[in-house]
N, C-alpha and C positions, 0 to 999 in steps of 0.2 A: 449654534455650531453650523458651519457650512455643509450643505448637502454634498455627499460624495458624487463623483462623476460616474454614471453607470458604464461609460465606455472605457473606463480605466482597466477593466479586467480583460479587454479584448485586444489591447494594443500590441502585446507580444504573445498572443495566444497561439499555441500549436494546433495543428489539425487534429491530433489525438485528443487534446483537451476539449476542443470545440465539439468533436463528435460524441464524446462521452456526456458532455453538458446537455446537448439536445436529446440524446438517448434517454437520459434519466429525468429530464424535465417533463416528459410525457406529452401527449397530444395537446392537453389543455393547461400545461404549465407555462411558466414565464422565465426567461433567462436574463442575467445581469439586472437583478432587482436590488433596489436600495432598501436595506433593513437597518433603520436607525443610522448609526455612523458608519456602517459597512455596506459594501456591495457584495451580494451573494451570487454564486454562479447560476443558481436557478431555484425556483420555488414550485413545487408540484401543485396540482389542483387541490390536494388535501391540506396544503399548508406546510408541508415538509420542506426544509431547506436542504439543498444538495450542494456540497462543496467538493469539487473534483481536485484532488491533490496528487500531483504526480511526483513530488519530492518529499522532503522532511516535513513531519507534521508540526514541528516547532513553531513556525509562524502563525499556526491556527490557534494556539493556546488561549490568548486573551480574547480573540474574536469569538470563539465557540463558547467560552464561559458566559459571555453576555447573551449570544444568540439563543443558546439552549435554555435560557430562562424563560423564553417566550415561544419558542418553536422547537419541534423535534428536528434534529440535525443528523444527516447521513454524510459521512466522509467516503467518497468513492475514490479508491486508490488503485490505479491500473498496475497490474503485474505483467510485465512483457515476457511472455512465454517464448515466442519466436520473434527475432528481429532480422529484417532483410534491409541490406544497405545498398543504395544506389549513389554512385559518385559521379558528378558532372563537372565539366570545365566551366569557365566563366561565360562561355557562349551558350550554355544550357545543353551541351552535347553529352549524352551519356557515355561515360568512359568504362564503367564496369559495374557489375551487380553481384552481390554475394550474400550469403546467409551468415549472420554472426554465430560464432561457436558457442556463445554463452546462452544458456537456457534458463529463464527465470523460474522462480517458484514462490509459492505463498509465504515461505520463510523470509523473503526479501522485506516483508512488512516491517520486521524488527529493526532493520537498518534505519527506517524512517520514523519509527516510534521511539527511538532511543532518546530524543530530547523532549519528548512529550508523552511519557508513559502514563500520565494521569488522565489523558483525554478519554480513554474508554471507560473511566470511572464516573464521568459526568452523566447525570440523568438526562435521558432523552437524546444521548449521542451514540450513534452506531457507526460501525465501519463496514464497508463492503468492498471486498477485493474483486476487481474485474480482471479476469485472466484473458489476455488479448495477444494478438500478433500485430506488429507494426511495420511500416516501411519508413526508414529513415533516409532522407535525402541530404547528401553532402555536396559541397562545392569546393573544388580544388583551387582555392584562391590565395593561399599563402598567409591567411589571416587567422586560422583556427588554432586550436591547442597543439602544442608541440607533440603531445602524446598521439595525436592523429595525423602527424606529419604536416601540421599547419593547414589542415582541411577543415572547413567550417561546416557546422550543422545548419542546414537550411529549414528543416522541419521534419515532423513526424506525423504519419497518417495511420489511422486505424484500418487495418486490413482483414483482421479475423477475430472471431469471438469464440472462446472456449466455454466458459461459465463464470459464475460468481460465487463468492463465499461471503456469507453474512455473519458478522460478529456483533450481536446486539448487547451482550452483557459480558462482564468479566469471566463468568463461567464458561462461556463459548470458547475461550482461549485455552481451555484444558486439553483441546484436541492436539495441541503442540507439545504435550507432556509425553515422554516415552513410557512404555510399559517396563516394569521392573518387579521381580518376584517379591522383594522386600519393600518396595515403594520408593527406595532411595536411588538417586542417580547423580552423576557428575556432568559437568559441561562436556567432558570428553566423551562420555557414553551417549549423551544426547547428540553430539555431532556425528558419532559413528552410526547410531541407529537411524537418524533422520537423513544422513547423507549430505550434511551441510558442513561448511568450514568451521573450525574451532572458534574463530573469532565471532562468527555469526551466532554460534551456540551461546557464547558468553553474553552477547547482546540480548539474545532471547531471554536468558534467565535473569538478567538485570531488569528488563521490562516487565516480565511476568512477576518478579519479586516486588516491584514497585506497585503493581496492580493487586497484589495479594493473592495471586493464583498459585505461586509456589512459595515455599518457605525453606530457608537454610536449616539443615539439621545437624551439621557437624563437619568433620573433615575425614577424608580417606587419603592418607599420605599427605601430599601437598595440595590436594584439591578439595574444594568444598562439596558437600553432598546436599542434595535437595529432594523434596518430595512435594506432591500436590498439597496445598494448604488444607489443613483440617482432615486429612485422610492418612491412612497407614498402608494403603494398598491401591495400586492403579491397575485396572483390569483392561483398559482399552489398548489397542495396539499402537506402536510407534507409527508415525507417518513419514512418508518420503515424497517430496515433490507434489505431483498432482494427486497422489493417492489420498491426500488429506481433504479432498473436496467432497467426499461422500458425506452422507448423513443429513440430518434435518437442517443444519446451518447453511447448506448449499442450495443454490437454485440455478436453473438454466434459463437463458434468455434467447429468444430467436429473432 
């Protein structure tokens, strides 16, 4: 088999991806390392593979099944809490700067786990959410998406760090389950208690169900009911946005 080109991962690399890659590789780690038939973002001095994934986890499924058989693997997934947008003309003159009204949250993880809910079940695979602020630079060149008025995205840069959330095993995902006196809840009650859209609540329950963290218990009207797998009562409080970052699964980086 032909060896992969280590430079392949840097050809369209964003500043955000690059900054996280070097942050997590550590002082004595190495970036863009060939691991068998794959190129990994970095390997730490302890031999842990770091994969920075800014989008869907789906493309990682086959790669991590093979890599985790030989090395511990950590998927670092940035969650953009605050995004600032600068728009330039084609001569690199700044036209305007604004803050995006959308504020990200750790629940965004489930949008990206939807097509790979089995990844957290793999032995030696962990997920770390990096809660960050970014600056997105755009160019008013008439070539971008119509949703942005044909403005192109030129790149994203890491500008701020909040903290990280480490999810090492399926049980760590129980923090996303709401409190309920009888242990049962619906997608609608999860959405209301967590302060997230109903569609995201349904995705969350789909992923947690595939992971064996929740189980379906029946129906309430037209809605399915759920509870934490193997339990009859949930004692922890529901989480909203950044409130879920407390506890032993979280850590701060400076």
